[in-house]
C-alpha positions as CSV (number, residue, x, y, z in Angstrom):
1,X,0.0,0.0,0.0
2,X,2.8,2.4,0.9
3,X,4.7,1.7,-2.4
4,X,1.6,2.4,-4.5
5,X,1.0,5.7,-2.6
6,X,4.7,6.8,-3.0
7,X,4.6,6.1,-6.7
8,X,1.3,7.9,-7.2
9,X,2.5,10.8,-5.2
10,X,5.8,11.3,-7.0
11,X,4.3,10.8,-10.5
12,X,1.5,13.2,-9.6
13,X,4.0,15.9,-8.5
14,X,5.9,15.3,-11.8
15,X,2.8,15.7,-13.7
16,X,1.8,19.0,-11.9
17,X,5.3,20.4,-12.5
18,X,5.3,19.5,-16.2
19,X,1.8,21.0,-16.6
20,X,2.8,24.2,-15.0
21,X,6.0,24.4,-17.1
22,X,4.1,24.0,-20.3
23,X,1.7,26.7,-19.6
24,X,4.2,29.5,-18.9
25,X,4.1,32.4,-21.3
26,X,7.8,33.3,-21.0
27,X,8.9,30.0,-22.4
28,X,7.5,30.9,-25.8
29,X,9.3,34.1,-26.2
30,X,12.9,34.2,-27.0
31,X,15.2,37.0,-28.2
32,X,16.9,36.2,-31.6
33,X,20.6,35.4,-31.5
34,X,23.1,38.1,-32.5
35,X,24.7,37.5,-35.9
36,X,28.2,36.4,-36.1
37,X,30.8,39.1,-36.6
38,X,33.1,36.6,-38.4
39,X,32.3,33.5,-40.4
40,X,32.6,30.3,-38.3
41,X,35.1,28.6,-40.7
42,X,38.7,27.6,-40.6
43,X,39.2,28.6,-44.2
44,X,40.4,32.2,-44.9
45,X,38.2,34.1,-47.4
46,X,39.8,34.4,-50.9
47,X,41.0,37.8,-52.1
48,X,38.9,39.6,-54.6
49,X,39.7,38.9,-58.2
50,X,41.1,42.4,-59.0
51,X,43.7,42.2,-56.1
52,X,45.4,39.0,-57.0
53,X,49.1,38.8,-56.4
54,X,51.1,36.7,-58.9
55,X,54.6,35.8,-57.9
């Protein structure tokens, strides 16, 4: 009897916590991320066609 009560109590509390979290308004609003200042790449950008240096 005690085992069933403890399982019911803990699952009920988890259900209430999940229900309250799902109905919060601030979870649906998020500020957009800032754009990257530099590209996220290991390759250096190539030089423009007019500024080529031929050795």
